[in-house]
N, CA, C and O atoms as a GROMACS GRO file, in nm:
protein
  576
    1MET      N    1   0.084  -0.118   0.000
    1MET     CA    2   0.000   0.000   0.000
    1MET      C    3   0.089   0.125   0.000
    1MET      O    4   0.183   0.134   0.078
    2THR      N    5   0.058   0.219  -0.087
    2THR     CA    6   0.134   0.344  -0.093
    2THR      C    7   0.091   0.435   0.022
    2THR      O    8  -0.013   0.413   0.084
    3ASN      N    9   0.170   0.538   0.048
    3ASN     CA   10   0.132   0.638   0.148
    3ASN      C   11   0.000   0.705   0.110
    3ASN      O   12  -0.084   0.731   0.196
    4ASP      N   13  -0.018   0.734  -0.018
    4ASP     CA   14  -0.142   0.797  -0.062
    4ASP      C   15  -0.262   0.708  -0.029
    4ASP      O   16  -0.365   0.758   0.016
    5GLU      N   17  -0.249   0.579  -0.051
    5GLU     CA   18  -0.359   0.487  -0.018
    5GLU      C   19  -0.379   0.480   0.134
    5GLU      O   20  -0.493   0.477   0.181
    6LYS      N   21  -0.271   0.478   0.207
    6LYS     CA   22  -0.279   0.472   0.354
    6LYS      C   23  -0.356   0.592   0.410
    6LYS      O   24  -0.446   0.575   0.492
    7TYR      N   25  -0.320   0.710   0.364
    7TYR     CA   26  -0.386   0.830   0.417
    7TYR      C   27  -0.527   0.846   0.361
    7TYR      O   28  -0.614   0.901   0.428
    8MET      N   29  -0.551   0.799   0.239
    8MET     CA   30  -0.686   0.804   0.185
    8MET      C   31  -0.776   0.709   0.264
    8MET      O   32  -0.895   0.738   0.282
    9ARG      N   33  -0.723   0.597   0.310
    9ARG     CA   34  -0.802   0.506   0.394
    9ARG      C   35  -0.842   0.578   0.524
    9ARG      O   36  -0.953   0.559   0.574
   10MET      N   37  -0.752   0.659   0.577
   10MET     CA   38  -0.785   0.737   0.696
   10MET      C   39  -0.898   0.837   0.665
   10MET      O   40  -0.990   0.854   0.743
   11ALA      N   41  -0.887   0.900   0.550
   11ALA     CA   42  -0.992   0.994   0.508
   11ALA      C   43  -1.126   0.921   0.491
   11ALA      O   44  -1.231   0.974   0.527
   12LEU      N   45  -1.121   0.800   0.437
   12LEU     CA   46  -1.243   0.719   0.425
   12LEU      C   47  -1.300   0.687   0.564
   12LEU      O   48  -1.422   0.682   0.581
   13GLY      N   49  -1.214   0.664   0.660
   13GLY     CA   50  -1.259   0.642   0.797
   13GLY      C   51  -1.333   0.764   0.851
   13GLY      O   52  -1.434   0.751   0.921
   14GLU      N   53  -1.283   0.882   0.819
   14GLU     CA   54  -1.352   1.006   0.858
   14GLU      C   55  -1.486   1.017   0.787
   14GLU      O   56  -1.585   1.058   0.848
   15ALA      N   57  -1.490   0.980   0.661
   15ALA     CA   58  -1.616   0.984   0.585
   15ALA      C   59  -1.719   0.889   0.648
   15ALA      O   60  -1.838   0.920   0.652
   16GLN      N   61  -1.672   0.776   0.698
   16GLN     CA   62  -1.762   0.682   0.765
   16GLN      C   63  -1.821   0.745   0.893
   16GLN      O   64  -1.936   0.720   0.927
   17LYS      N   65  -1.742   0.826   0.963
   17LYS     CA   66  -1.791   0.897   1.080
   17LYS      C   67  -1.902   0.994   1.040
   17LYS      O   68  -2.002   1.007   1.109
   18ALA      N   69  -1.882   1.062   0.929
   18ALA     CA   70  -1.985   1.154   0.879
   18ALA      C   71  -2.112   1.077   0.847
   18ALA      O   72  -2.222   1.120   0.883
   19LEU      N   73  -2.097   0.965   0.780
   19LEU     CA   74  -2.211   0.881   0.744
   19LEU      C   75  -2.290   0.840   0.868
   19LEU      O   76  -2.413   0.840   0.867
   20ALA      N   77  -2.220   0.804   0.974
   20ALA     CA   78  -2.285   0.763   1.098
   20ALA      C   79  -2.367   0.875   1.162
   20ALA      O   80  -2.459   0.850   1.239
   21LYS      N   81  -2.332   1.000   1.128
   21LYS     CA   82  -2.405   1.117   1.180
   21LYS      C   83  -2.503   1.173   1.077
   21LYS      O   84  -2.556   1.283   1.094
   22ASP      N   85  -2.528   1.096   0.971
   22ASP     CA   86  -2.617   1.137   0.863
   22ASP      C   87  -2.570   1.264   0.793
   22ASP      O   88  -2.650   1.344   0.745
   23GLU      N   89  -2.440   1.280   0.788
   23GLU     CA   90  -2.377   1.389   0.712
   23GLU      C   91  -2.337   1.332   0.576
   23GLU      O   92  -2.322   1.211   0.561
   24ILE      N   93  -2.318   1.418   0.477
   24ILE     CA   94  -2.264   1.372   0.349
   24ILE      C   95  -2.127   1.313   0.378
   24ILE      O   96  -2.042   1.380   0.437
   25PRO      N   97  -2.104   1.188   0.338
   25PRO     CA   98  -1.983   1.116   0.381
   25PRO      C   99  -1.856   1.154   0.306
   25PRO      O  100  -1.810   1.084   0.216
   26ILE      N  101  -1.801   1.267   0.345
   26ILE     CA  102  -1.673   1.312   0.291
   26ILE      C  103  -1.579   1.329   0.408
   26ILE      O  104  -1.614   1.390   0.509
   27GLY      N  105  -1.459   1.276   0.395
   27GLY     CA  106  -1.358   1.286   0.499
   27GLY      C  107  -1.231   1.347   0.446
   27GLY      O  108  -1.202   1.341   0.326
   28ALA      N  109  -1.154   1.406   0.535
   28ALA     CA  110  -1.027   1.470   0.496
   28ALA      C  111  -0.922   1.446   0.605
   28ALA      O  112  -0.953   1.436   0.723
   29VAL      N  113  -0.798   1.438   0.560
   29VAL     CA  114  -0.683   1.421   0.649
   29VAL      C  115  -0.572   1.513   0.598
   29VAL      O  116  -0.548   1.521   0.477
   30VAL      N  117  -0.505   1.581   0.689
   30VAL     CA  118  -0.389   1.663   0.653
   30VAL      C  119  -0.266   1.598   0.713
   30VAL      O  120  -0.263   1.565   0.832
   31VAL      N  121  -0.166   1.579   0.629
   31VAL     CA  122  -0.041   1.514   0.668
   31VAL      C  123   0.074   1.612   0.648
   31VAL      O  124   0.085   1.677   0.544
   32CYS      N  125   0.160   1.622   0.749
   32CYS     CA  126   0.277   1.710   0.742
   32CYS      C  127   0.399   1.627   0.781
   32CYS      O  128   0.407   1.577   0.894
   33HIS      N  129   0.493   1.613   0.691
   33HIS     CA  130   0.614   1.534   0.716
   33HIS      C  131   0.580   1.395   0.769
   33HIS      O  132   0.637   1.350   0.868
   34ASP      N  133   0.487   1.329   0.704
   34ASP     CA  134   0.445   1.193   0.737
   34ASP      C  135   0.379   1.180   0.874
   34ASP      O  136   0.376   1.072   0.933
   35THR      N  137   0.326   1.291   0.924
   35THR     CA  138   0.252   1.291   1.050
   35THR      C  139   0.114   1.350   1.025
   35THR      O  140   0.101   1.456   0.965
   36VAL      N  141   0.012   1.281   1.070
   36VAL     CA  142  -0.125   1.332   1.057
   36VAL      C  143  -0.143   1.446   1.157
   36VAL      O  144  -0.126   1.428   1.277
   37VAL      N  145  -0.177   1.565   1.104
   37VAL     CA  146  -0.196   1.681   1.190
   37VAL      C  147  -0.343   1.723   1.200
   37VAL      O  148  -0.378   1.807   1.282
   38ALA      N  149  -0.428   1.664   1.116
   38ALA     CA  150  -0.571   1.694   1.123
   38ALA      C  151  -0.651   1.584   1.056
   38ALA      O  152  -0.609   1.526   0.956
   39ARG      N  153  -0.767   1.555   1.114
   39ARG     CA  154  -0.864   1.461   1.058
   39ARG      C  155  -1.000   1.527   1.074
   39ARG      O  156  -1.029   1.584   1.179
   40ALA      N  157  -1.083   1.520   0.969
   40ALA     CA  158  -1.213   1.586   0.978
   40ALA      C  159  -1.311   1.523   0.881
   40ALA      O  160  -1.274   1.448   0.791
   41TYR      N  161  -1.437   1.556   0.902
   41TYR     CA  162  -1.543   1.512   0.812
   41TYR      C  163  -1.648   1.621   0.804
   41TYR      O  164  -1.649   1.714   0.885
   42ASN      N  165  -1.737   1.608   0.707
   42ASN     CA  166  -1.841   1.707   0.688
   42ASN      C  167  -1.924   1.724   0.815
   42ASN      O  168  -1.960   1.626   0.881
   43LEU      N  169  -1.953   1.848   0.849
   43LEU     CA  170  -2.035   1.881   0.964
   43LEU      C  171  -2.144   1.983   0.928
   43LEU      O  172  -2.193   2.054   1.015
   44THR      N  173  -2.181   1.990   0.802
   44THR     CA  174  -2.275   2.093   0.759
   44THR      C  175  -2.412   2.079   0.825
   44THR      O  176  -2.474   2.180   0.858
   45GLU      N  177  -2.459   1.958   0.846
   45GLU     CA  178  -2.589   1.937   0.911
   45GLU      C  179  -2.577   1.960   1.061
   45GLU      O  180  -2.660   2.028   1.121
   46THR      N  181  -2.475   1.904   1.121
   46THR     CA  182  -2.455   1.915   1.266
   46THR      C  183  -2.443   2.061   1.309
   46THR      O  184  -2.502   2.103   1.408
   47LEU      N  185  -2.365   2.138   1.233
   47LEU     CA  186  -2.341   2.278   1.268
   47LEU      C  187  -2.436   2.375   1.199
   47LEU      O  188  -2.430   2.496   1.222
   48THR      N  189  -2.524   2.323   1.116
   48THR     CA  190  -2.611   2.405   1.029
   48THR      C  191  -2.529   2.518   0.966
   48THR      O  192  -2.562   2.637   0.977
   49ASP      N  193  -2.422   2.477   0.900
   49ASP     CA  194  -2.326   2.570   0.841
   49ASP      C  195  -2.283   2.515   0.706
   49ASP      O  196  -2.216   2.412   0.699
   50VAL      N  197  -2.319   2.583   0.599
   50VAL     CA  198  -2.286   2.534   0.465
   50VAL      C  199  -2.136   2.535   0.437
   50VAL      O  200  -2.091   2.473   0.341
   51THR      N  201  -2.058   2.604   0.519
   51THR     CA  202  -1.913   2.607   0.498
   51THR      C  203  -1.840   2.498   0.576
   51THR      O  204  -1.717   2.489   0.568
   52ALA      N  205  -1.910   2.416   0.651
   52ALA     CA  206  -1.846   2.317   0.738
   52ALA      C  207  -1.811   2.189   0.664
   52ALA      O  208  -1.838   2.079   0.712
   53HIS      N  209  -1.750   2.203   0.547
   53HIS     CA  210  -1.705   2.089   0.469
   53HIS      C  211  -1.583   2.026   0.536
   53HIS      O  212  -1.514   2.091   0.614
   54ALA      N  213  -1.559   1.900   0.505
   54ALA     CA  214  -1.447   1.828   0.564
   54ALA      C  215  -1.314   1.901   0.543
   54ALA      O  216  -1.233   1.911   0.635
   55GLU      N  217  -1.293   1.951   0.422
   55GLU     CA  218  -1.167   2.019   0.391
   55GLU      C  219  -1.150   2.144   0.476
   55GLU      O  220  -1.040   2.171   0.526
   56MET      N  221  -1.257   2.221   0.492
   56MET     CA  222  -1.250   2.344   0.571
   56MET      C  223  -1.219   2.312   0.716
   56MET      O  224  -1.137   2.379   0.779
   57GLN      N  225  -1.283   2.208   0.769
   57GLN     CA  226  -1.258   2.166   0.907
   57GLN      C  227  -1.113   2.122   0.923
   57GLN      O  228  -1.047   2.156   1.022
   58ALA      N  229  -1.063   2.045   0.826
   58ALA     CA  230  -0.926   1.993   0.832
   58ALA      C  231  -0.823   2.105   0.821
   58ALA      O  232  -0.722   2.103   0.892
   59ILE      N  233  -0.847   2.201   0.734
   59ILE     CA  234  -0.754   2.314   0.719
   59ILE      C  235  -0.745   2.392   0.850
   59ILE      O  236  -0.635   2.425   0.896
   60THR      N  237  -0.859   2.421   0.909
   60THR     CA  238  -0.860   2.495   1.036
   60THR      C  239  -0.788   2.418   1.146
   60THR      O  240  -0.708   2.475   1.220
   61MET      N  241  -0.815   2.290   1.155
   61MET     CA  242  -0.752   2.207   1.257
   61MET      C  243  -0.600   2.199   1.235
   61MET      O  244  -0.523   2.209   1.331
   62ALA      N  245  -0.559   2.181   1.111
   62ALA     CA  246  -0.415   2.172   1.081
   62ALA      C  247  -0.345   2.304   1.113
   62ALA      O  248  -0.236   2.304   1.170
   63ALA      N  249  -0.406   2.416   1.076
   63ALA     CA  250  -0.346   2.546   1.104
   63ALA      C  251  -0.332   2.566   1.256
   63ALA      O  252  -0.230   2.617   1.303
   64ASN      N  253  -0.434   2.527   1.331
   64ASN     CA  254  -0.426   2.538   1.477
   64ASN      C  255  -0.317   2.448   1.534
   64ASN      O  256  -0.243   2.488   1.623
   65THR      N  257  -0.308   2.326   1.483
   65THR     CA  258  -0.208   2.230   1.530
   65THR      C  259  -0.066   2.280   1.501
   65THR      O  260   0.023   2.270   1.585
   66LEU      N  261  -0.047   2.332   1.380
   66LEU     CA  262   0.087   2.374   1.336
   66LEU      C  263   0.122   2.516   1.378
   66LEU      O  264   0.238   2.555   1.373
   67GLY      N  265   0.022   2.593   1.419
   67GLY     CA  266   0.049   2.729   1.468
   67GLY      C  267   0.068   2.832   1.359
   67GLY      O  268   0.136   2.933   1.381
   68GLY      N  269   0.011   2.810   1.242
   68GLY     CA  270   0.022   2.909   1.135
   68GLY      C  271  -0.081   2.883   1.028
   68GLY      O  272  -0.131   2.772   1.013
   69LYS      N  273  -0.114   2.988   0.952
   69LYS     CA  274  -0.222   2.975   0.854
   69LYS      C  275  -0.178   2.910   0.723
   69LYS      O  276  -0.264   2.867   0.645
   70TYR      N  277  -0.050   2.901   0.698
   70TYR     CA  278  -0.003   2.839   0.574
   70TYR      C  279   0.038   2.695   0.598
   70TYR      O  280   0.111   2.664   0.692
   71LEU      N  281  -0.010   2.608   0.513
   71LEU     CA  282   0.017   2.464   0.525
   71LEU      C  283   0.113   2.420   0.414
   71LEU      O  284   0.085   2.325   0.341
   72THR      N  285   0.224   2.490   0.403
   72THR     CA  286   0.316   2.474   0.291
   72THR      C  287   0.394   2.343   0.291
   72THR      O  288   0.455   2.308   0.191
   73ASP      N  289   0.393   2.271   0.400
   73ASP     CA  290   0.463   2.142   0.407
   73ASP      C  291   0.366   2.025   0.418
   73ASP      O  292   0.404   1.915   0.460
   74CYS      N  293   0.242   2.048   0.380
   74CYS     CA  294   0.136   1.949   0.403
   74CYS      C  295   0.078   1.892   0.275
   74CYS      O  296   0.091   1.950   0.167
   75THR      N  297   0.015   1.778   0.290
   75THR     CA  298  -0.068   1.718   0.186
   75THR      C  299  -0.207   1.703   0.243
   75THR      O  300  -0.225   1.657   0.356
   76LEU      N  301  -0.306   1.741   0.165
   76LEU     CA  302  -0.445   1.724   0.203
   76LEU      C  303  -0.501   1.605   0.127
   76LEU      O  304  -0.492   1.598   0.005
   77TYR      N  305  -0.558   1.511   0.200
   77TYR     CA  306  -0.627   1.395   0.143
   77TYR      C  307  -0.775   1.414   0.165
   77TYR      O  308  -0.818   1.442   0.277
   78VAL      N  309  -0.854   1.400   0.061
   78VAL     CA  310  -0.999   1.416   0.073
   78VAL      C  311  -1.067   1.314  -0.017
   78VAL      O  312  -1.021   1.288  -0.128
   79THR      N  313  -1.175   1.257   0.030
   79THR     CA  314  -1.238   1.145  -0.040
   79THR      C  315  -1.307   1.185  -0.170
   79THR      O  316  -1.325   1.101  -0.259
   80VAL      N  317  -1.346   1.311  -0.182
   80VAL     CA  318  -1.412   1.360  -0.304
   80VAL      C  319  -1.344   1.489  -0.346
   80VAL      O  320  -1.300   1.568  -0.262
   81GLU      N  321  -1.335   1.510  -0.475
   81GLU     CA  322  -1.276   1.633  -0.530
   81GLU      C  323  -1.336   1.755  -0.460
   81GLU      O  324  -1.458   1.767  -0.450
   82PRO      N  325  -1.252   1.847  -0.413
   82PRO     CA  326  -1.303   1.965  -0.344
   82PRO      C  327  -1.392   2.052  -0.433
   82PRO      O  328  -1.375   2.059  -0.554
   83CYS      N  329  -1.487   2.118  -0.368
   83CYS     CA  330  -1.572   2.216  -0.437
   83CYS      C  331  -1.491   2.345  -0.455
   83CYS      O  332  -1.382   2.357  -0.400
   84PRO      N  333  -1.542   2.441  -0.531
   84PRO     CA  334  -1.468   2.567  -0.549
   84PRO      C  335  -1.440   2.641  -0.418
   84PRO      O  336  -1.333   2.700  -0.403
   85MET      N  337  -1.534   2.640  -0.323
   85MET     CA  338  -1.512   2.707  -0.195
   85MET      C  339  -1.392   2.646  -0.123
   85MET      O  340  -1.302   2.717  -0.078
   86CYS      N  341  -1.392   2.514  -0.113
   86CYS     CA  342  -1.283   2.445  -0.044
   86CYS      C  343  -1.151   2.462  -0.118
   86CYS      O  344  -1.046   2.481  -0.056
   87ALA      N  345  -1.156   2.453  -0.249
   87ALA     CA  346  -1.034   2.471  -0.328
   87ALA      C  347  -0.976   2.611  -0.308
   87ALA      O  348  -0.854   2.628  -0.305
   88GLY      N  349  -1.063   2.710  -0.294
   88GLY     CA  350  -1.016   2.846  -0.264
   88GLY      C  351  -0.943   2.851  -0.132
   88GLY      O  352  -0.837   2.913  -0.121
   89ALA      N  353  -0.999   2.788  -0.030
   89ALA     CA  354  -0.935   2.784   0.101
   89ALA      C  355  -0.803   2.706   0.094
   89ALA      O  356  -0.704   2.745   0.157
   90ILE      N  357  -0.803   2.598   0.019
   90ILE     CA  358  -0.680   2.520   0.001
   90ILE      C  359  -0.574   2.606  -0.065
   90ILE      O  360  -0.456   2.602  -0.026
   91GLY      N  361  -0.614   2.685  -0.163
   91GLY     CA  362  -0.522   2.776  -0.229
   91GLY      C  363  -0.468   2.882  -0.135
   91GLY      O  364  -0.347   2.908  -0.133
   92TRP      N  365  -0.556   2.944  -0.057
   92TRP     CA  366  -0.513   3.047   0.038
   92TRP      C  367  -0.421   2.990   0.144
   92TRP      O  368  -0.330   3.058   0.190
   93ALA      N  369  -0.444   2.864   0.183
   93ALA     CA  370  -0.358   2.800   0.283
   93ALA      C  371  -0.225   2.753   0.222
   93ALA      O  372  -0.136   2.707   0.293
   94GLN      N  373  -0.214   2.765   0.091
   94GLN     CA  374  -0.092   2.729   0.016
   94GLN      C  375  -0.055   2.582   0.032
   94GLN      O  376   0.063   2.548   0.043
   95VAL      N  377  -0.157   2.496   0.034
   95VAL     CA  378  -0.131   2.352   0.040
   95VAL      C  379  -0.067   2.311  -0.092
   95VAL      O  380  -0.127   2.332  -0.198
   96PRO      N  381   0.053   2.253  -0.089
   96PRO     CA  382   0.122   2.222  -0.213
   96PRO      C  383   0.079   2.093  -0.282
   96PRO      O  384   0.108   2.072  -0.400
   97ARG      N  385   0.010   2.006  -0.208
   97ARG     CA  386  -0.027   1.877  -0.266
   97ARG      C  387  -0.165   1.837  -0.216
   97ARG      O  388  -0.190   1.832  -0.096
   98ILE      N  389  -0.254   1.810  -0.310
   98ILE     CA  390  -0.391   1.771  -0.281
   98ILE      C  391  -0.415   1.637  -0.346
   98ILE      O  392  -0.388   1.618  -0.465
   99VAL      N  393  -0.467   1.542  -0.268
   99VAL     CA  394  -0.495   1.408  -0.319
   99VAL      C  395  -0.642   1.381  -0.291
   99VAL      O  396  -0.687   1.390  -0.176
  100PHE      N  397  -0.718   1.347  -0.396
  100PHE     CA  398  -0.858   1.315  -0.374
  100PHE      C  399  -0.892   1.180  -0.432
  100PHE      O  400  -0.820   1.126  -0.517
  101GLY      N  401  -1.004   1.125  -0.384
  101GLY     CA  402  -1.049   0.994  -0.429
  101GLY      C  403  -1.134   1.004  -0.554
  101GLY      O  404  -1.086   0.984  -0.665
  102ALA      N  405  -1.262   1.035  -0.535
  102ALA     CA  406  -1.357   1.039  -0.647
  102ALA      C  407  -1.369   1.180  -0.704
  102ALA      O  408  -1.374   1.277  -0.628
  103PRO      N  409  -1.374   1.191  -0.835
  103PRO     CA  410  -1.401   1.323  -0.895
  103PRO      C  411  -1.544   1.364  -0.869
  103PRO      O  412  -1.630   1.279  -0.843
  104ASP      N  413  -1.571   1.494  -0.877
  104ASP     CA  414  -1.707   1.546  -0.863
  104ASP      C  415  -1.738   1.629  -0.987
  104ASP      O  416  -1.716   1.750  -0.988
  105PRO      N  417  -1.790   1.564  -1.092
  105PRO     CA  418  -1.814   1.637  -1.217
  105PRO      C  419  -1.923   1.744  -1.207
  105PRO      O  420  -1.927   1.834  -1.290
  106LYS      N  421  -2.009   1.735  -1.107
  106LYS     CA  422  -2.117   1.833  -1.093
  106LYS      C  423  -2.078   1.955  -1.011
  106LYS      O  424  -2.125   2.066  -1.038
  107ARG      N  425  -1.994   1.936  -0.909
  107ARG     CA  426  -1.962   2.046  -0.818
  107ARG      C  427  -1.813   2.062  -0.789
  107ARG      O  428  -1.775   2.144  -0.705
  108GLY      N  429  -1.729   1.987  -0.857
  108GLY     CA  430  -1.586   1.993  -0.831
  108GLY      C  431  -1.520   2.120  -0.882
  108GLY      O  432  -1.566   2.180  -0.978
  109PHE      N  433  -1.412   2.159  -0.817
  109PHE     CA  434  -1.342   2.282  -0.852
  109PHE      C  435  -1.283   2.279  -0.993
  109PHE      O  436  -1.271   2.384  -1.057
  110ARG      N  437  -1.245   2.161  -1.042
  110ARG     CA  438  -1.180   2.156  -1.173
  110ARG      C  439  -1.273   2.202  -1.284
  110ARG      O  440  -1.226   2.250  -1.388
  111GLU      N  441  -1.402   2.187  -1.265
  111GLU     CA  442  -1.499   2.232  -1.364
  111GLU      C  443  -1.522   2.383  -1.355
  111GLU      O  444  -1.532   2.450  -1.458
  112TYR      N  445  -1.530   2.437  -1.235
  112TYR     CA  446  -1.571   2.576  -1.215
  112TYR      C  447  -1.458   2.672  -1.182
  112TYR      O  448  -1.467   2.791  -1.214
  113ALA      N  449  -1.353   2.625  -1.121
  113ALA     CA  450  -1.243   2.713  -1.080
  113ALA      C  451  -1.110   2.639  -1.090
  113ALA      O  452  -1.043   2.621  -0.988
  114PRO      N  453  -1.072   2.597  -1.209
  114PRO     CA  454  -0.953   2.511  -1.223
  114PRO      C  455  -0.821   2.578  -1.184
  114PRO      O  456  -0.721   2.508  -1.165
  115ARG      N  457  -0.819   2.710  -1.172
  115ARG     CA  458  -0.692   2.778  -1.139
  115ARG      C  459  -0.691   2.834  -0.997
  115ARG      O  460  -0.607   2.918  -0.965
  116VAL      N  461  -0.782   2.788  -0.912
  116VAL     CA  462  -0.794   2.846  -0.779
  116VAL      C  463  -0.688   2.798  -0.680
  116VAL      O  464  -0.658   2.867  -0.583
  117LEU      N  465  -0.630   2.682  -0.704
  117LEU     CA  466  -0.524   2.633  -0.616
  117LEU      C  467  -0.398   2.718  -0.631
  117LEU      O  468  -0.385   2.793  -0.727
  118HIS      N  469  -0.307   2.706  -0.536
  118HIS     CA  470  -0.178   2.774  -0.548
  118HIS      C  471  -0.114   2.732  -0.680
  118HIS      O  472  -0.122   2.616  -0.718
  119PRO      N  473  -0.049   2.824  -0.750
  119PRO     CA  474   0.007   2.792  -0.882
  119PRO      C  475   0.104   2.674  -0.885
  119PRO      O  476   0.115   2.606  -0.987
  120LYS      N  477   0.173   2.649  -0.775
  120LYS     CA  478   0.268   2.537  -0.771
  120LYS      C  479   0.208   2.410  -0.714
  120LYS      O  480   0.277   2.308  -0.701
  121ALA      N  481   0.081   2.414  -0.679
  121ALA     CA  482   0.017   2.297  -0.617
  121ALA      C  483   0.004   2.183  -0.718
  121ALA      O  484  -0.018   2.205  -0.837
  122VAL      N  485   0.016   2.063  -0.666
  122VAL     CA  486  -0.003   1.941  -0.744
  122VAL      C  487  -0.132   1.876  -0.694
  122VAL      O  488  -0.151   1.860  -0.574
  123CYS      N  489  -0.218   1.839  -0.786
  123CYS     CA  490  -0.345   1.776  -0.751
  123CYS      C  491  -0.351   1.638  -0.817
  123CYS      O  492  -0.336   1.625  -0.938
  124ILE      N  493  -0.374   1.537  -0.735
  124ILE     CA  494  -0.379   1.399  -0.783
  124ILE      C  495  -0.516   1.342  -0.748
  124ILE      O  496  -0.558   1.346  -0.632
  125GLY      N  497  -0.584   1.289  -0.847
  125GLY     CA  498  -0.715   1.230  -0.823
  125GLY      C  499  -0.713   1.081  -0.850
  125GLY      O  500  -0.620   1.028  -0.910
  126GLY      N  501  -0.818   1.014  -0.804
  126GLY     CA  502  -0.836   0.873  -0.835
  126GLY      C  503  -0.776   0.776  -0.735
  126GLY      O  504  -0.771   0.656  -0.763
  127ILE      N  505  -0.732   0.823  -0.620
  127ILE     CA  506  -0.677   0.732  -0.519
  127ILE      C  507  -0.795   0.668  -0.444
  127ILE      O  508  -0.874   0.738  -0.381
  128LEU      N  509  -0.804   0.536  -0.450
  128LEU     CA  510  -0.917   0.461  -0.395
  128LEU      C  511  -1.049   0.516  -0.447
  128LEU      O  512  -1.149   0.523  -0.375
  129GLU      N  513  -1.048   0.554  -0.574
  129GLU     CA  514  -1.163   0.620  -0.636
  129GLU      C  515  -1.292   0.540  -0.622
  129GLU      O  516  -1.396   0.596  -0.586
  130GLU      N  517  -1.287   0.412  -0.649
  130GLU     CA  518  -1.411   0.332  -0.647
  130GLU      C  519  -1.472   0.328  -0.507
  130GLU      O  520  -1.594   0.340  -0.494
  131GLU      N  521  -1.391   0.312  -0.404
  131GLU     CA  522  -1.444   0.310  -0.268
  131GLU      C  523  -1.504   0.444  -0.229
  131GLU      O  524  -1.610   0.450  -0.166
  132CYS      N  525  -1.436   0.550  -0.267
  132CYS     CA  526  -1.486   0.684  -0.236
  132CYS      C  527  -1.617   0.712  -0.311
  132CYS      O  528  -1.712   0.764  -0.253
  133ARG      N  529  -1.621   0.676  -0.437
  133ARG     CA  530  -1.741   0.697  -0.518
  133ARG      C  531  -1.859   0.614  -0.464
  133ARG      O  532  -1.970   0.664  -0.451
  134GLN      N  533  -1.831   0.488  -0.433
  134GLN     CA  534  -1.938   0.399  -0.386
  134GLN      C  535  -2.001   0.450  -0.257
  134GLN      O  536  -2.123   0.443  -0.241
  135LEU      N  537  -1.920   0.500  -0.167
  135LEU     CA  538  -1.971   0.555  -0.041
  135LEU      C  539  -2.070   0.668  -0.068
  135LEU      O  540  -2.177   0.674  -0.007
  136MET      N  541  -2.035   0.758  -0.160
  136MET     CA  542  -2.124   0.869  -0.194
  136MET      C  543  -2.250   0.820  -0.265
  136MET      O  544  -2.360   0.864  -0.233
  137GLN      N  545  -2.235   0.729  -0.360
  137GLN     CA  546  -2.350   0.678  -0.433
  137GLN      C  547  -2.448   0.607  -0.340
  137GLN      O  548  -2.569   0.628  -0.351
  138ASP      N  549  -2.398   0.526  -0.250
  138ASP     CA  550  -2.483   0.455  -0.155
  138ASP      C  551  -2.557   0.554  -0.064
  138ASP      O  552  -2.675   0.537  -0.036
  139PHE      N  553  -2.486   0.657  -0.020
  139PHE     CA  554  -2.548   0.758   0.067
  139PHE      C  555  -2.666   0.824  -0.003
  139PHE      O  556  -2.776   0.833   0.053
  140PHE      N  557  -2.644   0.871  -0.126
  140PHE     CA  558  -2.750   0.941  -0.196
  140PHE      C  559  -2.863   0.848  -0.241
  140PHE      O  560  -2.979   0.889  -0.247
  141LYS      N  561  -2.830   0.726  -0.271
  141LYS     CA  562  -2.933   0.627  -0.309
  141LYS      C  563  -3.026   0.604  -0.190
  141LYS      O  564  -3.148   0.595  -0.208
  142ASN      N  565  -2.970   0.595  -0.070
  142ASN     CA  566  -3.051   0.573   0.050
  142ASN      C  567  -3.130   0.696   0.092
  142ASN      O  568  -3.231   0.684   0.163
  143ARG      N  569  -3.086   0.814   0.050
  143ARG     CA  570  -3.157   0.940   0.083
  143ARG      C  571  -3.280   0.960  -0.005
  143ARG      O  572  -3.374   1.029   0.034
  144ARG      N  573  -3.278   0.900  -0.125
  144ARG     CA  574  -3.387   0.923  -0.220
  144ARG      C  575  -3.498   0.826  -0.204
  144ARG      O  576  -3.597   0.832  -0.277
   0.00000   0.00000   0.00000
């Protein structure tokens, strides 16, 4: 198992926590120098806050843990491609590496704001894609 798969499995674990709380099952993990500095999941329903996405929660937690607003030595792992709002925050936090599981063709940043990340950022998609996608599909199938 690669490091990307290892940390994406952790993000999937966070997504499972969201699912257990009837939140949209998206999880995120921030890693700095091979150390997990933040783990989070969607809390939009719990907090009645449309900005409480997993990525936003993880960025805030990582910044607090590391003591600064820039996450220049970190990688963000998230189970679904970030939305434009989250990608903007990722860009402002100067996260140099973003790894996501399933693409989001309807709401993902690559469709609406493809240049919002930091110019030197590397974005890798498709890590454990099928597991990440299936979790989302099952959630929405059960909601309908």
